[in-house]
Every structure is written in C-alpha cells, then in structure tokens.
C-alpha positions in Angstrom: 15.8 -18.4 -14.0 13.0 -17.2 -10.4 15.7 -17.4 -7.9 16.9 -13.9 -8.6 17.1 -11.3 -5.9 14.4 -9.0 -7.3 11.9 -11.9 -7.0 12.3 -11.6 -3.0 11.8 -7.4 -3.6 9.1 -7.8 -5.3 7.1 -10.8 -3.2 7.9 -8.3 -0.4 6.4 -5.6 -2.1 3.2 -7.8 -2.8 3.2 -9.0 0.5 3.6 -5.4 2.0 0.6 -3.8 -0.2 -1.8 -6.6 0.3 -1.0 -6.4 4.4 -1.6 -2.4 3.9 -5.3 -2.9 2.7 -6.3 -4.3 6.0 -4.8 -1.7 8.6 -6.0 1.5 9.4 -4.2 4.4 7.5 -6.2 7.3 10.2 -8.4 8.3 12.7 -10.2 11.5 13.0 -11.5 12.8 16.4 -14.8 14.8 15.9 -17.3 16.3 18.3 -19.5 13.3 16.9 -16.9 10.3 18.0 -14.0 8.6 16.5 -13.7 7.9 13.1 -10.8 5.2 11.2 -10.3 5.7 7.7 -8.7 2.5 6.3 -8.8 1.3 2.5 -12.6 0.0 2.8 -14.0 3.4 4.2 -14.5 5.1 7.2 -16.2 3.9 9.6 -17.4 4.9 12.9 -15.6 3.5 15.9 -17.2 3.7 19.3 -15.8 2.3 22.8 -18.0 -0.1 24.6 -17.4 0.3 28.3 -16.5 -3.1 30.1 -19.4 -4.0 32.8 -16.7 -6.3 34.4 -14.0 -3.7 35.3 -11.6 -4.7 32.7 -10.8 -2.5 29.9 -13.1 -0.9 27.2 -12.8 -2.8 24.3 -12.9 -0.8 20.6 -15.6 -1.8 18.2 -16.1 -0.6 14.7 -19.7 -0.1 13.7 -20.5 1.0 10.3 -19.2 2.4 7.4 -19.8 5.8 6.6 -18.0 6.3 3.3 -16.3 3.7 1.0 -13.6 4.3 -0.4 -12.7 2.2 -3.7 -9.9 4.1 -5.3 -8.0 3.2 -2.8 -8.8 -0.3 -2.2 -8.6 -0.6 -5.7 -5.2 0.7 -6.2 -4.0 -1.0 -3.3 -5.1 -3.9 -5.1 -3.3 -3.1 -8.3 -0.4 -2.7 -6.8 -0.5 -5.4 -5.0 -1.1 -8.1 -8.1 1.1 -5.8 -10.5 4.0 -7.0 -7.8 2.8 -10.6 -8.2 2.5 -10.1 -12.2 6.5 -8.8 -12.2 8.3 -11.9 -10.8 6.1 -14.2 -13.2 7.4 -11.9 -16.1 11.3 -13.5 -15.8 11.8 -15.0 -18.9 11.2 -11.1 -20.0 13.3 -8.8 -18.6 12.4 -5.3 -20.5 8.7 -6.2 -20.0 9.2 -7.0 -16.3 11.1 -4.0 -15.6 8.6 -1.8 -17.6 6.1 -3.2 -14.9 8.1 -2.2 -11.8 8.3 1.3 -13.2 4.3 1.6 -13.5 3.9 -0.5 -10.3 6.3 2.6 -8.9 4.1 5.2 -10.2 0.8 3.5 -9.3 2.8 3.5 -5.5 3.3 7.4 -6.2 -0.4 8.1 -7.0 -1.5 5.6 -4.5 0.2 8.0 -1.7 -1.4 11.2 -3.1 -4.5 9.5 -3.7 -4.6 8.7 0.2 -3.4 11.8 1.3 -6.1 14.2 -0.6 -9.1 11.7 0.7 -7.8 11.8 4.6 -7.8 15.5 4.2 -11.5 15.5 2.4 -12.8 13.4 5.0 -11.0 15.5 7.9 -12.9 18.7 6.5 -16.2 16.6 5.5 -16.2 15.3 9.4 -15.2 18.8 10.9 -12.5 16.6 13.0 -10.4 18.7 15.9 -7.5 16.4 15.5 -6.2 13.7 12.9 -3.8 11.0 13.3 -2.4 9.0 10.4 -1.2 5.2 11.7 2.6 4.3 11.5 1.3 1.9 8.8 1.6 5.1 6.3 5.3 3.5 5.7 4.7 -0.1 4.2 3.8 1.8 1.0 7.4 3.6 1.1 9.1 0.6 2.0 7.2 -1.4 -1.2 8.3 1.7 -3.1 12.1 1.3 -2.1 11.7 -2.4 -3.1 10.0 -1.9 -6.2 12.5 0.5 -7.3 15.4 -2.1 -6.0 13.9 -4.8 -8.4 14.0 -2.6 -11.1 17.7 -1.8 -10.9 18.3 -5.5 -10.0 16.1 -6.6 -13.0 18.9 -3.8 -15.3 21.8 -4.8 -13.9 20.3 -8.6 -15.3 19.8 -7.0 -18.7 23.4 -5.6 -19.3 25.3 -8.9 -17.9 23.2 -10.5 -20.5 23.9 -7.8 -23.4 27.4 -7.8 -22.3 27.8 -11.6 -22.9 26.2 -11.2 -26.6 29.0 -8.6 -27.7 31.5 -10.1 -29.6 35.3 -10.5 -27.8 
C-alpha cells in the first residue's frame, strides 16, 4: 500500500533535500569580495551597479572551489528517500533504508559545517552569514524519523494480526 502516511513524509523529505541542493548555504565576507557557498561550490558574488538609477543586480561569477561531497551526499539522501517510498512491500527493508538515510542526513550536516568553517579559514572571511535554508535538511531528518516510526507501527500492526488469538 503506497497510500500510507510514511509515503508523504518521505516524499516531503526528498523534495526538501532536492530543493536544498540549489539553495545558498552561507556567504563569506572577505577583504577580496563576497563569496557564496552552495552545494555546487564556492563562487564569487559581484554586485553590478545599475546605470539607470535602479537597484544593483547581484551576479555569481566563477566557481572558486567545487564541493562535490556536499552535492553527492545531498543527491544520495534525495534518492534514498525516493527509493524508500517504493519499498512499501518490504517494511523491514523500508525502515532500514530510513535509518541509513537519517545517518546520511546527520553526516550531511557535519560535512556542511566542516566545509563552511574550512572555507571561512581559507578565505580569511571577516564575517560568515549562514543561510536560513539550513533548516531544510533538519526538517527532512525529522520527516525521515517520523516515516521510520510509522513504518514500525505498520509492521507491529501486521505482526499482531498474525498471532493466534
């Protein structure tokens, strides 16, 4: 049965993680300029002044350093959430995939913050502003844990029906 609540939880977790892969993670203010940290890499950000008196536009230019680890782990988390949805016929494996995914999400946070502090030190940033989008993987983690609990609840219900009364 694919119409269970854990399907919605896992689908929302996958959508949040897929969206997070395209959102900025942090911004570093350095003496050289402004750098943006995304899952694709660290790139310079330049403000182009407007000639007609309107607001300046902000454009990202060259990628300074690629962050393949963040991008790859975020993609793996997204795919595992989607794979877990289609393991509904084998609830123990579905629960196992959810726990593996939760481990990857915690690892994802560790990698993001270690990378951020490494880039901050390498760029000699005077100020680092972390994005509010960092909440998205945490919400995905909570949804993954809720899906795990719902899967176990379904498994206990099925096992209780198998007992002799």
